N, C-alpha and C positions, 0 to 999 in steps of 0.2 A: 871489530875485534876479532884479534888472533886468539886462539886458545879454548874457544867456546863451541866449535864445530857447528853444526848446522842447528844449534839448540835456539828455538824462538822465545822471545822474553813478553809475548804476547799473551793470547789465550793458551791455556793449558790442555792438553789432551787428558780428558776424561774417561774413566773406565768404570763400567758397570760393576759392581760387589753388593752382596748381601751383608748387612750388618752382623757380627758375631754375635751379638749381645740380643737386640730385639726383633731379628731376622727380618727388617723393611729392606726393601729395595733401595738402591743409594749409589752416588756415583764419588767416585774418590780420583785425585790426581796422581796416581801411581798404579801401577798394574798389580793387582792383591797377588800374594802369595798365600798359598794353602798353608805354610808353615806357621804364619803371624796373624791375629785377630785383625779383623777391620770392622771400623765402628762407624756408624754414622755420625752426621753432625752432633743430634742429641747426645748420644752415646759417648762420644769422643767428649766432650765436654764434661761428665761424669767422670773420665775416666784421666782426663788431664792430668797432671802434677804442678802443683804452682811452684 
């Protein structure tokens, strides 16, 4: 497929992070940015807008 570069649609690369709310170690499918909060799966569910 043209236009997708070398992006793989299989396993995502996971990055280690610390949840901004509960301070637990977690992994996220993006490279964390110090300017934005990162939430673990449980805390993300609490912050997710419906």
